[in-house]
MIMARTI-239523 format. One record per residue: y, z, x of N, C-alpha, C, O in turn. Coordinates in steps of 0.2 Angstrom, whole numbers, plus 5000, padded with zeros to 4 digits. Example, Ala and Ser with C-alpha at 12.3 -4.5 7.8 and 13.67 -1.06 7.14 Angstrom:
BEGIN
497250395066497850395062498450395066498350425071
498950355064499550365068500050395064500650405067
END
This chain:
BEGIN
502350314886501850344889502150404893502650404896
501750464891501950524895501350554898500850574895
501350564905500750594908500950664910501350674914
500550704908500650774910500450784917500050744920
500550844920500350864926499650864927499250894923
499350824931498650814932498350874936498450874942
497950914933497550964936496850944936496450984932
496650894939495950874939495450934941495650974945
494850934938494350974941494250954948493950904949
494350994953494350974960493550964962493450924966
493150994958492450974959492250904957491750874960
492650874953492550804951492750754956492550694956
493250774961493550734965493050724972492750774974
493050664975492650654980492850704986493450714987
492350724990492450764996492850725001493150755005
492850665001493250625006493950605004494250565008
494250634999494950614997495450635003495850595004
495350685006495750705012495650655017496150635021
495050635018494850575023495250515021495450475026
495350495015495650435013496350445015496650395018
496750505014497350505016497450505023497950475026
496950535027497050535034496950465037497250445042
496550425033496450355035497050315034497250275038
497350325029498050295027498550315033498850265035
498550375035499050395040498850365046499350335050
498250355048498050325054498250255055498450225060
498150215049498250145049499050135049499250095053
499450185046500150175046500450185053500850155056
500150235057500350255063500150195068500550185073
499650155066499450095071499950035069499849985072
500350045064500849995062500549945057500949895055
500049965053499849935047500249955041500450005040
500249905036500549915030500049945025499549915025
500149995022499650035018499850045011500450065010
499450035006499550044999499050104997498550105000
499250144992498750194990498650184982499150174979
498050174980497850174973497650244971497250274974
497850264965497550324962497450314955497750274951
496850344953496650344946497050384942497150444943
497450354937497850394932497450424927497650484925
497050394924496650424918495950384917495950324920
495550414914494850374913494650394906494850434903
494150354903493850364897493150334898493050284901
492650374894492050344894491650364901491650414904
491350304904490850314909491150304916490750294921
491850304917492150284923491850334929491850394928
491650304934491250334939491750384943491450434946
492350374944492850414948493250454943493550424938
493450514945493850554941494650534942494850504947
495050554937495750554938495950584944495750644945
496450554948496650584954496250554960496450564966
495750514959495350484965495750434969496150394965
495750434975496150394979495750334982495150334984
496150274984495850224988496450194992497050184989
496450194999496950165003496750095005496150085006
497250055005497149985006497649955011498249975011
497449925016497849895021498049825019497749795015
498549795022498849725021498249675022498249625019
497849685027497249635028496649655024496149625025
496649695019496049705015495649765017495149775013
495749795022495249855024495449915019496049915017
494949955017495050005013494650065014494150065017
494850125011494450185012494550215005495050215002
493950245003493950284996493750234991493550174992
493850254985493650214979493950234973494150294972
494050194968494350204961493850194956493950214950
493250164958492750154953492150144956492050174962
491650104953490950104956490750034957490150014959
491249984956491049914956491549864958491949874962
491649814954492149754955492849774954493249744956
492949834951493649854950493949864957494549844958
493549884962493849894969494149824971494749824974
493749774970494049704972494649684969495149664972
494749704962495349684959495949724961496549704962
495849794962496349834965496549814972497149814973
496049804976496249784983496749724983497249714986
496549674979496949614978497649624976498149594979
497749664971498349684968498749724973499349714974
498449774977498749814982499049764988499549784990
498649714990498949674995499549634993499949614997
499649624987500249584984500849634983501349604982
500749694983501349744982501849744987501649764993
502449714986502949714991503249774992503249824988
503549784998503949845000504549854996504849804994
504649914993505149924989505049914981505449934977
504449884980504249874973504049934970503749974973
504149944963503849994959503049994959502849944961
502750044958502050044957501749994953502049974948
501149964955500849924950500349954946499949994949
500449954939499949984935499449944932499549894929
498849964933498249924931497849954926497750014927
497549924921497049944916496449904916496449844916
495849934916495249904916494849934910494649994910
494649894905494249924900493749874898493849814898
493149894896492549844895492149864889492149924888
491749824886491249844881490649854885490549834891
490149884882489449894885489149834889488949844894
489149784885488749724888489149694894488749654898
489749704895490149674901490249734906490549714912
490049794905490249844909489949844916490349854921
489349814917489149814924489549774929489549784935
489849724926490249674930490849704933491049684938
491149764930491649794933491549864935492049904936
490949884936490749954938490850004934490950064936
490849994927490850044922490150044918490150014913
489650064921488950054919488850064911488350034909
489150114908488950124901489550114897489650134891
490050074899490650064895491150114896491050174898
491850094896492350144897492950114900493050044900
493450144902494050114905494350164910494250224910
494750134914495150174919495850144920495950084919
496350184921497050164923497150184930497050234932
497450134934497550144941498350124942498550074940
498650164947499250154950499150134957498850174961
499550084959499550064966500250074969500750044966
500350104974501050124977501050124984500450134987
501650124987501650134994501850204996502350224994
501350234999501450315000501950325006502050285010
502250385006502750405011502350445016502050495014
502350425022501950455027502050535028501550575029
502650545028502850625029502550665023502350725025
502450635017502250675012501450685013501150735012
501150635015500450635016500250685022499750725022
500650685027500550725033500650795030500250845032
501150815026501250885024500650905019500450955020
500350855015499850875011499250895015498950945014
499050855020498450875024498550935028498150975029
499250945031499351005035499251065030499051115032
499551065024499451125020498751135017498551195016
498351085017497651095015497251135021496851175019
497451115027497151155033497351235032496951275033
497951245030498251315029498051345022498151405021
497651305018497351325011497951345007497951385003
498451305007499051305003499051244998499051185000
499051254991499051194987499751154987500251184988
499651094986500251054985500151004979499550994976
500750974976500650934971501150874972501750884973
500850814973501250754974501450724967501050704963
502050714966502350684960502550614961502950604966
502250564957502450494958502750474952502450474946
503350444953503750414947503450344946503650304950
503150334940502850264940503350214938503150154940
503950224936504350174935504750154942504950094942
504850194946505250184952504850184959505050154964
504250224959503950234965504150294969503850304974
504650324966504950384970504350444970504050454966
504350474976503850524977504150594980504650594983
503850644977504050714980503450754980502950744977
503550814984503050854985503250934983503750954986
502850964979502851034978502351074982501751054982
502551124985502151164990502051234987502551264986
501451254986501351324984501251324976501551284973
500951374974500751384967501451394963501451364957
501951434965502551444962502951374961503151364955
502951334966503351274965502951224961503251194957
502351224961501951184957501951204950502051154945
502051264948502051284941502751264938502751264932
503251244942503851224939503851154938504351134934
503351114940503351044938503251034931502851064928
503750994928503750984921503450914919503650864923
503050904914502850844912503450794910503950824908
503450734912503950694911503750624910503150604912
504150584906503950514905503850474911504250474916
503250434912503150394918503050434924503250404929
502850494924502750534930501950554930501750574926
501750544936501050564938501050614943501350604948
500650674942500650724947499950744949499550754945
499850734956499150744958499150804962499450814967
498750854960498650914963498150914969497650884968
498350944974497950944980497851014982498251054984
497251034982497051104983496651104990496451054993
496551164992496151174999495451144998495251154992
495151125003494451105002494051165000494151215002
493451144996492951194995492651215002492551175006
492551275003492251295009491651345008491651375003
491251335013490651385013490551415020490551385025
490551485019490451525025489751545025489551575021
489351525031488651545031488551595037488751585043
488351655035488251705040487551705042487051715038
487351685048486651685051486451615052486351575047
486451595058486251525060485551515061485251495066
485151525055484451525055484251455052484651415051
483551455051483251385049483551365043483751305042
483551405038483851385031484551365032484751315029
484951395036485651375037485751305040486151275038
485251285044485251225047485251165041485651115042
484851175037484751125031485351135026485651085024
485451195025486051215020486651185022487051155018
486851195028487551165031487551095030488151075028
487051055032487150985031487150965024487650915022
486750995019486850975012487450995009487750955005
487751055011488351075008488951025010489351015006
488951005016489450955018489450895014489950865013
488850875013488750805009489050815002489150764999
489050874999489350884992490050914992490350934987
490350904998491150924998491350985001491951005000
490851025004491051095007491251085014490851045018
491751115016491951125023491551185025491651245023
491051175030490551225032490651265038490851225043
490651325038490751365045490151415045489951445041
489751415051489151455052489351505057489651485063
489251565056489451625060488751665062488351675058
488751675069488151715071488351745078488651705082
488251805079488351835086487851815091488051825097
487351785089486751775094486951695097486851655093
487151695103487351635106486751575105486951525104
486151595106485651545106485551515099485351465099
485751555094485751525087486251475086486151435082
486851485089487451445087487451385092488051365094
486951355093486851295098487151235094486851225088
487551195097487851135093487251085091487351055086
486751085095486251035093485851055087485451015084
485851115085485551145079485951125073485651125068
486551125074487051115068487551055070488151065070
487350995070487750935072488250935066488150935060
488950925068489450915063489650975060490150965055
489451035061489651095058490051135062489951145068
490551175059490951215063490551285065490251315060
490451295071490051355073490551405076490951395080
490451475075490751525078490251575080489951605076
490251595087489851645089490251715089490751725093
490051755085490451825084490151865079489751845075
490351925079490151975073490451955067491051935067
490151955061490351935055491051965053491451935050
491052035054491652065052492252045056492852035053
492152035062492752015066492951945065493551935064
492451905064492651835063492951825056493451785055
492651855051492951845044493551875043493951855038
493751925047494451955047494951905048495551905046
494751845052495251795053495251735049495551685051
494751735044494651675040494851695033494751745030
495251645030495451655023494851645018494551585018
494651695014494151685009494551685003494751745000
494551634999494951624993494451604987493851604988
494751584982494351574976493951504976493651484972
494051464982493751404983493251414989493051364992
493051474990492551494996491951524993491951564989
491351494996490751524995490451565001490551535007
490251625001489951655006489251675005489051695000
488851645010488051655010487851685016487951665022
487551745015487351785021486551775022486151795017
486351745027485651735028485351765035484751745037
485651815038485451835044484851875043484451875048
484751905038484151955037484152015041483652045043
484752025044484852085048485352125045485952105044
485152185043485552225038486252235041486752225037
486352255047487052265050487452205049488052205047
487152145051487552085050487752055043488252035041
487152065039487252045032487752095028488252065025
487752155030488252205027488952185028489352195024
489052175035489752155037489952095033490552095031
489552045033489751985029489951995022490451975019
489452035019489552045012490152095010490552085005
490352135015490952175014491552135014491952145009
491552085018492152045018492152005012492751995009
491651975010491651935004491851974998492151944994
491552034997491652074991492452094991492652104985
492752094996493452114996493852054995494552064995
493651994994493951934993493851904986493451934983
494251854984494151824978493651764978493551724974
493151764983492651714984492351704978492151744974
492251634976491951624969491151634969490851634964
490851634975490151644976489951684982490251674987
489551734981489351784986488551784985488351804980
488151764990487451774990487151794996487451795002
486551824996486251855002485451845001485151854996
485151835007484451825007484151885007484351935009
483551885004483151955004482851964997483051934992
482252004997481952014991482352064987482852094989
482052074981482452124976482452194979482852234979
481852214983481852274986482352284992482652334992
482352224996482852225001483552234998483952265001
483652204993484352204990484552274987485052294987
484052304984484152374982484352414987484852454986
484052414993484252454999484952435001485352475003
485052365001485752345003486252374998486752395001
486152374992486652404987486752474989487352504988
486252514991486352584993486852594999487252634999
486752545003487152545009487852525008488352555011
487952485003488652465001488952494995489352464991
488652554993488852584987489552604986489852614981
489952604992490652614992491052554990491652564989
490752494990491052434988491052424981490552444977
491552394978491552374971491252304970491252264975
491052284964490852224963490152204966490052144967
489752244967489052234969488652184965488252144967
488852184958488552134954488752064955488352014953
489252054960489451984961488951954966488851894967
488551994970488051964975487451934971487151964967
487351874973486751834970486151854975486151824981
485651894973485151914977484551934973484551974969
483951904975483851854980484251784979484351764973
484551764984484951704984484651644981484051634983
485051604977484751544975484451544968484251594966
484451484965484051474959483351484960483051474965
483051514955482251534955481951464953481751454947
481751424958481351364957480751364961480351314962
480551424963479851434967479951414974479451394977
480551414977480651384983480251424988480251484988
479951394993479551424998479751405005479751455010
479951345007480051325013480851335015481251335010
481051335021481751335022482151285019482751295016
481951225018482251165015482351175008482851165005
481751205005481751214997482251274996482551274991
482251325000482751384999483451354999483851374995
483551315004484251285005484451244999485051254996
483951204996484151174990484251224984484751214980
483851274983484051324978484651354979485051374974
484851374985485551404986486051354984486551374981
486051294987486551244985486651234978487251224975
486051224974486151214967486451274964486851264959
486351334966486651394963487451394964487851414960
487651374970488351374972488651324968489251334966
488351264968488651204964488751234956489251214953
488251264954488351294947488851334946489251334941
488951384951489551424951490251394952490651404948
490251334956490851304957491051264950491651254949
490551244946490651204940490751254934490851234929
490651324935490751364930490051374925490151384920
489551344928488951344924488451404926487851404924
488551444930488151494933488051554928488551584925
487451564926487251624922487651634916487551684912
END
């Protein structure tokens, strides 16, 4: 068996994978024994992608998932039996259609899972680097359980496929920057978080960035140009400008267009956007701006507009846009 470096489509991995690693670290810090299960490969209708995590404590508490049904119970049982110093436990689950529901593979399929004892220092480094938006790759030797971490794109590129090695790429979280703490943003922020985006809302109007209007969302009161100068806008960032105030929208769009952000959108009619393009004519890449923002689904209410925006952002994230 030879497993190449796993570069899973990050959009396929659950938004809570970082939370799974954080939960594992918290349990270990509290003195609990923790095992980590990771999906090595899938075929057919397996509900979770390769690279998905589940953390399990010695007493059976768990976070995350590797499937959608009874596979979890079997993995938890095996994880609790894994002794300290033992090599990873390799598990395979495959079913025919008529039996699929019993093990969480609703239309038939198979998954392969490795259960191992994670090294706290490596998990800590993975999470720290994610905050810094620096990619890492955890290499797990399946025959021995030895683990190592490559940090940064150059180091990751040097990882070679090897017999009995699984490599799990960890990239920065998908992020969405919303300029304008308006009604649409209130709905969009919550929905975007639910599909895996780390959301930040920016607005210089203090009354707009009230915490009770955006529970659970990172809020920054400040001018978009000044705030965005201190935020990394990379290829895993979407920028959506909803202020409907030309000065503020323009500032946010200038920062977005000067970055590799995978999505740039702005609220406003075609006429409004034409005037906007005239103001931004010194900028390159104006065709990158999605305006009017969102998919054309006839959206009229703030909630419907938020749905149309998020749908377009997801399409862009999946490479399905236009």
